[in-house]
N, C-alpha and C positions, 0 to 999 in steps of 0.2 A: 588326833582328832580334830586338831586346829585345821588340817590339810583338806579332811573330809567335808567340813562345812564350807570351805572357800569353794570346792569344787560343786558342792550342790548350788551355792547361789550362782553360780554362772547361768545357769537354764533359766532361772527367773529374772538375772539382768537382759538376757537375751530377749525373753517374753517382754520386759516390760519395754526395752528399747522399740521392739517390734509394734506393740501397741500405740506407743508415742507416734511412731512414723506413719501409722496407721490413721491417727487422730488428724495427723498434720495433713496428709493427704486430703483427707474427707472433707476438713474446715475448707482447705485450699479449693477444692472442687465447689461446694455449696457458696464459697463466697463469690469467686470467679463466675459461677454461675448466674447468682443474683445481680451482680455486679453488670452482666451483659443483660439479663432481663430487666433491671431498671433501665439501662440505656435505648433500650427499644422503645419506651415511652418518653422519657426525659432526655434533653439535647445536654449532651456533655459539656460541662461549663468552660474546660482549659484542661490542657493537656500537659504533659511533663514538658515537652519539647518547649512549648510556651511560655512555661514557667522558668528554662533554662535561658531562652532569648530576652525575656523580660528582666531578668537579673542581669545581663548582660547590658540591656537598653539602660538598666538605672543607673550603672557605673560609668555609663557613656552618655548620660543624659539625654536619651532620646524618648521619643514617646510612641507606644505602639500605636498603629492605626487601629481606630475604631472597627468593633466587630460585631455583626447581627447576620443572625441566624435566617437562612431561607429555605422555606418549605421546599418539599422535593416538587410538588407541583409547580411552584412557583420559579423553579431553576431553568435556566435556557435550555430547549431542547439541542440547541446547537452543541453548548457547552456538555451535556450529557453523552452525545455521541463523538463529541473529539475526545474526550478524556478516555472513553471505552476504546475507540480508534487507536489511541496513543499509547495508552498503559494496560489494556487488558481484551484482547478483540474477543477474547470466549468468554467474558464475564457471564452472559446469561446461561451459558452452556457449564461452566463447572461447577462443583460445590467447594470451593475455597483454594482450590489447589490446580493449576493448569499443568499437566504432567509435560504435556510436549513444549510448553516454553521453558520449562525446568531443564530438559533435555536438552534443549536449543542453548540456554544458556551456559550450561554444565561443558557442551561440544566449543562453543564460542570461546570461554574462559581457557579450556585446554589448549587452543589455537595460539594462545597469546594475544596481548592485546590489551584495551581497556576491557576491567571487569565488566559484567554484565549479570544484572539479576532475572531472576523469574518471576517475582512476586506480583501475584495478583492484586487487583483493588481490594480484595476480601482481607488480604495479608497486610495492604497496606493501611487498611483503615484499623485492623487490630493493633498493628505497632503503634501507630499514631494516637490512637485514643487511650490504649491501655498499657502501654511499655514507654521505654526509655530510646533514644535514637541511636545511641553506640551500639555498635555491633558484637555479638558474641553468641555462641554456642547456647548458652542458657536464654536470651533474648529468644532466638530462632526457635527454641524449645517451646516456649510461652507464647511466643507469636503464632507457631501451628495450632496450639491447645486454643487461643483466643478467636482464630480463624473458624475453627470447628465450632465453636458455640455460636459465634455470630452468625454463622451459617445455618446452624441449626435454629437460632430464636430470632432473628432479624428476617426479613423480606429482603428481597434484592433491591426495592425501592428505598429502603432504610439506608441497607450497606452504602449504595451511592449517594443518598443525601449527606449522613454523615460524612462520609470521605470529602465531599465539595465543600461542607463548611468548616471543617478543621485542620485540612491539610496546609501546608506551607508556599504561597505561591508569589512569594517574594519577601524584601527583608520589611520585618513589622508584619506583615500581612498574611492572615489565616482565614481561608474560605475564600468563596466565589466572589461574594459581596463586596468584600474590602477590597479584592484585587481587581474587581472590573470599576468600581469606582475611582481607585487610584489610576489605573491606566489609561481607561476610556470614558472616564466621567461619565458612567451609565449603570443602572442597574443589571442583575446578574439574569435579569429575564429577558433583557433584549441584546443580547449579544449576536454579532453574525457570524457566519462560518468562519472566516476570516479570522476573528477576534477570538473567539472560542477557540481554533487551532491554535493559535498562536499562545495563548495560556498554557493549553495541551504541553504543546511544544517543549516550553520552560520547567514542566515539572520536574523531570530528572535532577536539576539543580536551578532551582527557583533565586536561589542569591548570586549565581553567576550569571546567569540569562536573564532578559526583560523583553517581554511582549511589545513595550511601546518602542524599544528599540533593537529590533530584532538584525543579529546578524544572517550572514549568509545561511548558515547551516541552519539557522532557528528557522528561517525564513522557507528553504525547501523543506524542513522536517513539516513545518505548518502547510507547505502546498500538498504534501504526501497524505498529511490526515485529512485534510479537506477532501481528497479524493475518495479515503477510505470511510468517511462519515456516513454517506449513504446507505453503507452495509453494516453499520454498528446497530446492533439489535439493544433495543435499551427496554428495562422494567416501564 
């Protein structure tokens, strides 16, 4: 009889586990969607990367640069065109994922050499605002999910605005206003094409390169960005 009772309990246990999993998935969807909708109207106050960097700065007795949010309409058009030309040429055409860029990145990585990503501005925004910087398959999966959400609930203007206000642009520098004030002593409204291109050129590794002291590689990259800027479609 004892054996029969234990056998009968198994379907109930499976059903209970399945119910719990369904609830977890449901709450995750609701909370993540609510979080994204909230940030459609409220500017993200901080990111996980900022928290990590700030903790390192406290240990090293460094002070992070002041951060000021700049609304979309007040951001330099040159900067908008430069980052799209540099980071995501099809930003206005795709819905979060650039299949062509992903295929090209996979092919380049198969050929060897420096690993190259195919992330769009939407994906980078999702990663920077909602997730942590360390790479893993779990983070990539969550990044895809949040990319779908921001493309569904945010406008392209909002995605680009948030991107340009939260991304790391140098040591202790987050967002366009902090970077432009530090590197060029001016506001994010008044960047020249060359200055905007230099900022965009260092985004793949802003801790290694500086727009104020560009290497030959960065200067050449900025030159190519300036050439492509007129063809960059912005929101």
